[in-house]
C-alpha positions, 0 to 999 in steps of 0.5 A: 500500500505504501509503495502504491502511495509513493508511486502515485505521489511521484506521478502527481509531482511529476505532472504538476512539474510538467505543467509548462514543459518546453517544446519536445517534452512530453506530459502523461494523462491518466485515463482512470486513476480513481476507484470509479475509473472515470476521470482523466488525471490531470484533466487539464495541462498547459503545455508549450508548442511541440509538447507530446501528450501521452494518455494511458488507460490506468483502468479499464477501456477508454477513448481519447476523442477530440471534442472539437473540430480543431484537431482530430483524434478518436482512439480506444486504449485498453488497460496499460495501453497508451496513445499520443499526440503532439500539439503544434499550434497555439490553442486549446485541445479538448478531449473526452472519453466516449465510453458509455457513462462518461458522456451523456447526450453529447455532454461530458459527465466527468471524463473530459480534459483539455490541453492548453498550448501556449507559446 
């Protein structure tokens, strides 16, 4: 139990420290990450142009699906798998999981997030 908490604390610290990464760096967003398995952690990141964002399914099956038309992504990842995108334009890229229960009537009910790309 202690090792799991230590690993979680390290992951959170790493993600918080990576909020303003330089170009060519990468940031990890976990799909799942809590007992209900229905959140992206962190839900939002601020990154520099050229940063690679990696999503990892930490529990169950999830999708990473573009929420708007300014980018294209719709990938299913099984537990333990990853997918990634490199963001090269200055804007906000929103995403969500299409798995039943995570979106209701086209509105995100918890499992949604965004990558805000700055300079």
